[in-house]
N, C-alpha and C positions, 0 to 999 in steps of 0.2 A: 374278687380277683385283684391281686396286687401287681401293679406294673412297676418294674424296677428300671431305674435309669441305666443307660449303658455304662459299663465300667470304664473309668478314665485311667489311663496309664500316666505316670509322671512325665511332664513335658508336653502332653497333648493339650490342644486348645479346643474348647467346645466350639462346634461349628457356628452356632448362633453368635457367640461372643466374638469370634474371629470376623464374622461379617460386619458386626457393629463397629469394631475397631478399624477395619479396613475402610469402611464408609466414612468414618470420621477423619482418617488420614487423607483420603482422597479429596475431601472438601477443603482441608487445610492447604494441600498442595495446589489445587486449582485456584484457590484464593490468592496464594502467594505468586503463582505464575501470572495471573491477571494483573496484580499490583505491579509486578516487574515489567510486563509489556506496556502497561499504561505509562509508567515512568519513562521507559525508553522512547515511546512515541512523543511524549511531552518534550524531552530533550531534543529530539530531531526537529520538532516544530520551532523551538527557540533558536536552533542553530541555522535555520534556513536563511534569514537575512544576513547573517555573518558570512555564510558561504558565498552568497551573491556578491558581497563586498570584496571578497578575496579574489574573485575572477579577474585575470589580467585583461585590461582593455587598452585600446589606443585612444588617447584624448584627441578629439577631432581638430581642435584649433591648433594644437602644437605638434601632433604626431608622436608624442611621448607615450611609451608603454607605461601603464600604471596598474598595480604597484611594482611590476617587475623591471622597470627601466632604471633602477638605481645602479649606478656604476661607481664602484669604490675607487677607480682610477681618476675620477673627476671630483672627488670630495674636496670641498673648500669651505671657507667661512665668509659670511657677509654680515656687516654690522650696520644697522640703520633703523628706520622707523616704519612701523606697520601701517598699512592703509588698505581700505576696501575689502574687508573680510567678506568672503562669498561662500555660500553653502549650496552648490548645485544639486539638481535632482539625481544625477549620477556622477560618479567620479569623486575625487578627493575634495575636502575643504581646502580653500586657497585664499591667499591675500597677497597684496603687493608689499615688497620690502624696498624702501627707497633709501639707498645709501648716498654718500657724497659723490660717488662716481657713476653708478648705474642703478637701474630699477629692475628687480627680479620679481617673478611670480613664484611664490612659495607654494608648493604642493605638499599638503600636510598629512592627512590620513582620512579614513572613512569617518563620516559624520558621528556615528555612535561612539567611536574610540576617542575622538576629539572631545565629545561631550563628557565622557567618563573622566577625562583628565581634569575637568572642572575649571581651570584658570582661563579667564577671558583675556584677549589681547585687543583692547580698544584702539581705534585710529590714533596715531601719534605716539604709541608706546615704543620705547627704545628696546630693541631686541638684537640678539646675535643668533644667526641661523647657521648650523653646520649641516651640510648635505651635498648631494650629487648635483653638480651644475651641468646645464646643457642649453643649447640654442634650439628653440622650437622652429618648426617650419613656417611659423608666422613671423619669424624674425625677432621674437622676444626672448629674453633670458629667463630660464627657469632654474629652480633649485628644489630638488626633492628632499624635504626635511628629514634629517636624522635626529637632531636635537635642537631645541630652541631655548635660549636663555633670556629671561625677562628682566629688564632693569627698571628701577633700582633695587628690586627685591632680591634679585639673584636666583629666583626660582627657575628650575630647569624642567622642561617637558621633553621626554624621550619618546621617539616614534619608531626607531629602528635600532637593531643591535650593531655591534662594531663592524660586522660584515655586511650590513645594509638590509638584513632580513627584517620584515615588518614585525613589530612587537605585538600587533593586534591579532596575528594569526594564532589560533588556538585559544584566544581570550573569549570570554562569554558576553562581553558588553554589559549593559545595564540589567540584562536578565539574570545575572549572577556572576559578575566578574570576580576575579581573585587576584590578590597582590596589587601593589602600586606600580604603575608603569613609569612613574617619575623617578629619576635618579640623577646622579652627578654628571657634570659636563665631560668628565674624562679628559680627552686630549684637546678640548677647545681652548685656544689661547686667547690673549687679550690684545691682539694686533689691531691696526687701524681698520675702519669700516671698508667693506668692498674688496678686501684683499683675499684672493683665493689661496688656500694652503693645501697642498697634497698631503695624503696620509703617510705617516712615517712607517 
């Protein structure tokens, strides 16, 4: 007795072949989805420390909001020497800027962003800081850094945009940063140390 295979019309797919192809496609799709979700989870884990740095806080000693306390109406420049670099557990990197007239505490940026810029500012380095000046509740003068120019090299470190927005927001830090945050001084002049200058 001869058994004949079912007659196949043009465009028909053999049921067994269809199942094999579908099974192969399903495995590929599942593997791709797993790869995609694993990548997303890794990005979220890397972004967690950065999001924590972006949260606005009130610095207890000065009462200054950071990073949101930058006021474009109080922008000025101070020329002097750096001293007492400090990297606290929370809040921004900071150091003293001693000019011929006054001493300021410079509030710089999150630790990871400052580290990404690379350049160090040892005690005694001559610098010019452009930023938002304020008087803390502790009676000390503060300046939230927008740009720092280092002498005699002339190298510039940029921390905020022209409107005062932090350049580190949206950056990925050492986990995979993109672009160079350093740029030219723009409107920074070369006036005498300690003289405040409003934005034009």
